[in-house]
N, C-alpha and C positions, 0 to 999 in steps of 0.2 A: 510502559505504554498499554499492555493488555489490561492492566487493572483499570486504567483510565477509561478505556473503551467499554469495559464491563460496567463501570460506574455510570457512564453516559447512557448506555443501553437500559440499565435498570431504572435510572432516573426518568427517562422518557417513558418507559413501560409503566412505571408507577403512576405517572400523570394520567395515562390512558385508563388505568384501573380506578384511580381515586375519584375521577369525575362521575362515572356511572355508580360507584359506591355511594357517593354523596346523594345522588338522586334516589338510590335505593333506600338510604336511611331516611330521607325526607318523606318518601311515600310510606315507609314503615311507620313513621311517627303519625302521619295523617290517618292511616288505617287503625292505629291503636286507639284513636279518639272516636271511632265510629262503632255502631252496634254491629257485633259480629256473632255468627253462629259458633257453636263449640268447635266445629270442624275448622272454620276459618281462624279461630283463635289458635288452634293447634298449628295451622300453617304459618301464622304470624310468629308463633313461638320458634319454629324452625328457621324462619327467615331472620329473626333476631339473633339466634345462635350463629348462623352462617355469617351474617353481616359483622357481628362482633369478632368472630375468629379471623375473618379476612382483614378487618381493621387492625387487629393485633399483628398479623403477618406484615402488613404494610408498614406499621410503626417499627417493627424489628428491622426490616430492610432499610428504611430511612435512617435508622440509628447506625446500622452497619456502613451505609454509604457515607454518613457523616464521619464515622471513625476512620474509614479508609481515606477520606479527604484529608483528615488531620495527619494520617500516616504519610501521605504523599507530600504534604507541606513540610513536615519534619525532615523527611528524606531529602527534599530539595534544599532545605536550609543547611543540612549537613554537607551536601555536595558543594554548595556555595562556599562554606567555611573551608573546605579542603582545597579550593582553588588558589 
């Protein structure tokens, strides 16, 4: 049960992170198509790096949650077979 609660918490939390990240990525793409000063380009470069790293973390968490879900299903199947 604690694993399931943790999964639900992380899944809900990820949704709260993914929506603002999507907006961030959209704005980043729009900015990259405009004329920017060298200083602004440097800020955009940092924004790109941070966004990409955050996207990778979210993907890893999603993968872990998917794997945990598979583990729970297999465990339940084994328990059913033992009945």
